[in-house]
Structures are given as C-alpha cells and as structure tokens.
C-alpha angles and dihedrals in degrees: 000000000000090000092055093051091048090051092050091049090050091051094050094045089052091049092048092052091046094050097044117089109268124179098205126068091212092064091051091049090049091052091050090052089049089053090049091050092052091049088050091053090047091051091047092051092046095048091048091052095052094040092236129159115273093223092103088054091059091049089052091050091051091053093046091051090051089049091052093048091050091049092051092047089052089049093050091046092050093049091050094050102036102023095235142039099245116134090216093060096072137046121220095204 
C-alpha cells in the first residue's frame, strides 16, 4: 500500500511540474519522463498483483523510449534553429 501512495505522489508531482509554466523545454521533457516512470511503476505493481504476463510492460517500455527519443530530437532541432530551448524564443503561429 505504501508503494501505491508513493506512485500516486510521483504522478501528481510530475503533472504539477508539467502544468506549471516552465521556460525550458528540457524541464518539460524531464517531467514527462517522470510521469511515464510513475505509470511504469504502477503497471509493474498492478501486473505483479494480478499475476499477469509482463509482456505488456515491455510494450509500454518500447513506446516510452520512442517518446523520449522524439522529445530529444525536437529539443536538438529547436536548439539548432533557435540557439536555445526557451519557449519565449519562438512563435508557434
């Protein structure tokens, strides 16, 4: 039960960091990875409780690695074009 409350606290801390106004893209990407890590721990705990196969956990890890690689490629592309990772330095319109 203590593990479940720790996972929920991790998830809400990651969401609070993601929702708060950050000026760097790297901090936002780190908070997204923290949220993915807490969801991974939740799925691990749940699948261990129901004695289910861990195959779904490996599929989730593959998708989370792809999400991290896409985030890093966006970060590198933004730094190459704008020179920094500030959200204020570019306009989406």
